[in-house]
Wavefront OBJ file of the C-alpha trace (Angstrom):
o trace
v 69.499 -75.680 -64.478
v 72.883 -77.010 -63.289
v 73.303 -80.720 -62.713
v 73.231 -81.683 -59.069
v 75.654 -84.158 -57.598
v 74.092 -87.419 -56.450
v 75.091 -88.893 -53.109
v 74.679 -92.633 -52.633
v 73.554 -93.615 -49.148
v 74.418 -97.172 -48.165
v 72.172 -98.952 -45.671
v 73.616 -101.969 -43.879
v 72.967 -104.170 -40.858
v 74.483 -103.002 -37.593
v 77.791 -104.244 -36.181
v 78.180 -108.040 -36.208
v 75.137 -108.222 -38.527
v 72.870 -106.912 -35.759
v 69.394 -107.020 -37.294
v 68.049 -104.540 -34.720
v 70.204 -101.723 -36.133
v 70.849 -100.124 -39.489
v 73.948 -98.139 -40.399
v 73.634 -95.395 -42.991
v 76.804 -94.121 -44.633
v 77.763 -91.873 -47.514
v 80.811 -90.095 -48.899
v 81.411 -86.852 -47.042
v 80.377 -83.906 -49.263
v 83.171 -81.339 -49.577
v 80.713 -78.440 -49.477
v 79.298 -79.305 -46.030
v 81.536 -78.382 -43.088
v 82.480 -81.191 -40.726
v 81.190 -79.109 -37.816
v 77.692 -79.086 -39.336
v 77.715 -82.854 -39.785
v 78.810 -83.348 -36.183
v 76.215 -80.887 -34.839
v 73.543 -82.851 -36.683
v 74.635 -86.012 -34.866
v 76.395 -87.674 -37.783
v 79.775 -89.312 -37.227
v 82.750 -88.857 -39.534
v 84.810 -91.940 -40.343
v 87.582 -90.950 -42.727
v 85.875 -89.771 -45.909
v 82.524 -91.288 -44.870
v 79.613 -89.901 -42.884
v 77.888 -92.498 -40.725
v 74.725 -92.653 -38.649
v 72.789 -95.423 -36.974
v 69.138 -96.219 -36.430
v 68.871 -98.395 -33.349
v 66.595 -99.432 -30.533
v 66.199 -96.876 -27.768
v 67.638 -97.771 -24.361
v 64.161 -98.116 -22.850
v 63.166 -100.548 -25.660
v 60.134 -98.394 -26.496
v 61.054 -97.706 -30.079
v 63.886 -96.877 -32.434
v 65.816 -93.681 -32.943
v 68.331 -92.018 -35.230
v 70.194 -88.709 -35.066
v 67.780 -86.864 -37.359
v 64.471 -88.347 -36.233
v 64.748 -89.157 -32.533
v 62.174 -91.555 -31.152
v 60.403 -92.562 -34.345
v 58.437 -95.753 -34.461
v 58.108 -98.944 -32.525
v 59.240 -100.864 -35.625
v 62.763 -100.589 -37.019
v 61.642 -100.171 -40.639
v 59.342 -97.257 -39.720
v 62.210 -95.507 -37.941
v 64.574 -96.253 -40.830
v 62.101 -94.808 -43.319
v 61.776 -91.577 -41.326
v 65.558 -91.305 -40.918
v 66.116 -91.850 -44.655
v 63.490 -89.242 -45.568
v 64.998 -86.710 -43.146
v 68.532 -87.329 -44.419
v 67.420 -87.058 -48.066
v 65.584 -83.787 -47.340
v 68.596 -82.362 -45.481
v 70.950 -83.245 -48.356
v 68.446 -81.804 -50.846
v 68.570 -78.481 -48.974
v 72.345 -78.577 -49.501
v 71.883 -79.104 -53.242
v 72.368 -82.856 -53.510
v 70.228 -85.590 -54.988
v 70.141 -88.898 -53.128
v 70.023 -92.533 -54.117
v 70.054 -95.533 -51.803
v 72.064 -98.720 -52.150
l 1 2 3 4 5 6 7 8 9 10 11 12 13 14 15 16 17 18 19 20 21 22 23 24 25 26 27 28 29 30 31 32 33 34 35 36 37 38 39 40 41 42 43 44 45 46 47 48 49 50 51 52 53 54 55 56 57 58 59 60 61 62 63 64 65 66 67 68 69 70 71 72 73 74 75 76 77 78 79 80 81 82 83 84 85 86 87 88 89 90 91 92 93 94 95 96 97 98 99
């Protein structure tokens, strides 16, 4: 079996250390077209792919681009977003680690 490339996903506080948001970023994989990343709801910032888990406008939970409307607690929504992102990257042939 061929070795799979590992992508490191960085999880950080939101802008200005906003504790109600988490930013997820990783190096943009060359094998995934930019158009697919954008269609999925992920932003491209130079050579990085970025997404955000944040409180919904109606304050009834948290959401991210892959798992809209998950959880009334930020960590529950973050967990679901991380699992969905890891599964999506796995389908593209990448292993994932978090930092």
